[in-house]
N, C-alpha and C positions, 0 to 999 in steps of 0.2 A: 549638785553645784551647778555653777554655771561656769565655764571656762572662758576664762575675761582675754584669750589670746586671739584674735580673730580667726576664722576660719580662709582662708584663699579660696575654697572652693564652696560651695554652698549647699547644701544637704538639705533635700527637702523632707530627710527625716527630720523632724526636731522634739527636744521634750521640754515636757507640760510640768509644771508643777502642779503638784498634790494635796492634797488632806492627808494628814498625818494619823491613817486609824490604821490601826494595829489585825494582826492577820484575823487573828478569831470571830471582831467586830463586823469587819468588811459583808460579811453575808448578809445580816441583821438593816444593813446601814441600806446595801442594795435595795434588800425585801419592801424595805418600809420609804428608798426614794420610789422604787416602783409603782406601788400603792399610791403614792402622793401623784406620779405621774399617768395614771387609770382614773383617777378620782378629777381629775383636769380635764384632760381628754370629756370622759361621759359629761359631767356637768355642761362643760364649754359644743360637747356638739348636741344635749340638751337644745340649749336653748335657741343654739340655730335651726335647729329641727321646728320647734317653739313657732322661731320663726315665720319660717318656709310656710310652715302647713295652718297656724291657724290667719283665718282670715280676721279675725280683731286683733292681731298684730300687724296687719297690712299698712304699719302710717311713717309719718315720716322718722318717729322718734327710732321703732326700732327698726327701719331700712338702719339707718344710722348706729344704732346698736348693732346690728351685724356684724361690723369690722370688727368690734372690739373681741367677741370670745375669734370670731377666727382669726386674729392677732394673735391672741396669746396663747391659741396653741400651737402657732408657728413658736413663737418665746421659748415656749416650756422646751418644744422638741427639738427646739436646736441649737439648746446647753443643757438636759439634765441625762436623756440618756448614754449621751458619750463620755458625761461624766463619773456615768453608773456601770458602765463598761470599764471604765477606768480605775474603780472603786474594787471591783466584787476581782478583774480579772489583775489588781496589782500592778501595771500597769502605766509608764509616762511619757509614750509616745505617740505623735501623734502627723501626719501627712501634711504636708505645708497648703496644696491647693484644698485639702477640708478644714483646716485652722481657719486660712481667708475665710471661705464658705462660710462658717459659724460666724466667726467674727460680723461679719456683711450682715447676713442677718439678726444676729443681736441690734447690731444695732438700728436695723430699718425696725426689728419690734419697740427696742426704746422708742425710738422718735416718735410710730405713726401711735405710740401710745397717748402721746401726748396729743397731739393734732387731733386724734379721734376724741379725745374730749375734749377741745377744745371745740371743734365741729359741733360735738354734744349739748356742749354750751352755748349755741346760738340760736340751736333747734326750741331748747325748755327758756330763752332770752323772749324769742315771738311768743308760745304757747302761756305764760303765765302773761305778760308784763306787756305783750301786744293782741291777744287772743283775736280783737277782728281783724288782724289783718294778717292772721297766721297764715289760713289756709290760702291769703294770698301771697306770700311771701316762699313759702315754704316747698312752691311746686315740687312736682322733679326735678324742672329743668337745676331747678335752687338745689335739690337732693344732690345728684349728678355731682354739679359744682364741688359740692361740699365733701363728697366721698373721694372725687380725684382729684381736688385742690389736698385733703390729709397725704393720702397715700401717692401722689406723685410728687409734692414737695418733698415728702419724706425721703425716696426712692432717689430722687435727684442730688440731695444732699449728700445721702450715702455713696451712689458712684462719685462723685465730686470726690469725697474725701477722701474713697480706695483706689480710686482713681492718681491719685497723687501719689501714691504709695506703689506705682507700678516702675518712676524709678531711680528707687532706693538698691543701692549694691548691698544686699542682702549677704553678712560671713559669720553672724553667731548662731545661735541654735537653740534656745533658751526662751521659753515663754514663762516669763514672771507672773506667771496667774492660773488659776482653775481653767480657765476656758479663753482662749480668745475670743484679743479684741484688740483694736486701733493701738491703744497705745503702746501692748505688748509688742506687735505683729514691728510699728517703728523704731523698737528696743531693738531687733534684730538686724538694723542696717549702720553700717561703717562708714566714716569716710563721706558723708552728702550731708550736704547742709538740710534741716527741716526745718526751717523757721516758715518758711512756704505753708507749710503740712500745720505747723501750728496757730500761724495764723489764722487758716482756715478752720480749722478744729475750735479753734475762741469765737472767730464769727460764726459758725454754725449754732454752737451752745447757748451763744449769747440769742441766736435768733430762733433757735426751739427753745428755748423758754421764756424769752420777748413773747411769744405768740401764744404760748401756753399758760402763760400767768396773766398777760394785757386779758387776753374775749375772756376766757370764764372766768377770772378778777369782778370781768365790768357786768356780764349775764347775772353771778350770782350777788354780787353788790345790790341789783336792780332788782332782783328778784326776795329777796331780804327784806327790803324796802317796803314790797309790795304786802307781805307777809306781815311783816309790822302796822300798816298803814289799814291795809284792808280789813277790815272787818268780818266782811266774808267768811265763815270759816268751811266754806266750800274750798275756795280761794285759795285757802292756808293751804288744806288736807292735798289737795292739788299739787302745792309748791315744794311740798314737804318728800309727798311719795315719788314724785318724779327728777327730782334734784338733789335728794339727800344722799341717794346709790353715787351719780357721780361728784359729788364731793368727798366720799367717804374715797372713792377710786384712787382721786388724785391725790388729795391729801397725804395717802398712802402711798403712793408711787414718787411722792415729788420728795415723802420723809424717807424713805429708801435708799433715793440718788444721795439723799444729801448727806445722811447717815453713814455712808458709801464712804462720798467723799473723805466726811473728816477722821472715819477713823481710819486713812491712811495721813493721813497730821499726824499723829499721835506715836509715840516711838514706841510707850508704853501695852499696848495692844497686842496681843498675839497675832503673830500670823496666820493661824487656823480662824481667830475672828471674824479679821480682818476678809478670808477668801468667804468666809458664812456671810459677813453683809452684803458681799459684793453677788454672792450665789444667788441671796434671799429677790434680786430684783430683777429674776426671772425663773422664778419658785414662787413667788407667794402672790402676787395680782393672778395670776395664769389660775391658781388655786381658790382663794378670796373673790373674786371677780364674779362668779356664775352665783358662788355663793350671797355676797351682797347684793347682787340687781333682783335675787331669786327672792331674799326678805325685804326689799323697800319696794319693790315696783310689783302693783297689785295685779295690775293685766299678765303677769310674767305668770308671776301663782297661781293665779284662779287658769288658765292655759292651763298648765303640766295639771295643777286637782283635775279638767275638765278631762284631759289626755285618760289620766290614770283609771278617771271611774266610768267613763267608756270602756275604757280593757275589764273592769274589773266585769260589767254586765253583760259583754260581750261572751268574755269565759265561761259566767254563769248560764 
């Protein structure tokens, strides 16, 4: 339980909330979690290596896609190993600098996911809606600009967000979540006006959501109109194959964020269910994204099968 009496001296050793998992079950949970983690890392590494090594994938779309599995590996690595360690050791303590770093990386991961998907939707818009202008627009300079903008804006917003915490006087030692995030760190402060933090947090959230909703929505609506009014089957097939994966990932991520936020608004939802919902944001996308892209993107699937086929020939 949290000690509501403020400490006069802040301890760097924090107590963090945990899942209520009984002792005999923690080892199977740890094993399943490690298998999920390794599966995600291997699948995302496969996509990265395919993009790097296969010349057929040296295209603007895949240069942009490269950031997505990289970001997924960062997100799940920042979240899952520490949580699994707490589960198997039955401990609930975390060092403050480690907690701060985890919170920063997890926020960077969430923001980068939305910005990267927005950048990828721009590429698909010009490829399908403006095919004659595609190569003149999606130049190496444009690609560098989109990639640097996605990562740069995300890092800038998060650096400011966590930089605002430096002014806080911390006197509590309980993290009211199974992972460290900005709201949990703010709750450690005592006797500090957090209005600036709250205003900036709302502004940052609104900005990220506006960019991540407006740009993909405009792109995919225009692509949908092309699918409806263009009778050429190849154009429809191209739109479906290249955009369906992005749309599925975008909808999945937004639904999980929305569901997690709503879970904290209903008192009848159990604490473990809330923790589980929040955890899925950092587990499901890194696991499902490479599967979705592998199934829905023909060029990736073809490249992967070609590598497997070549290895079989070499071994024989």
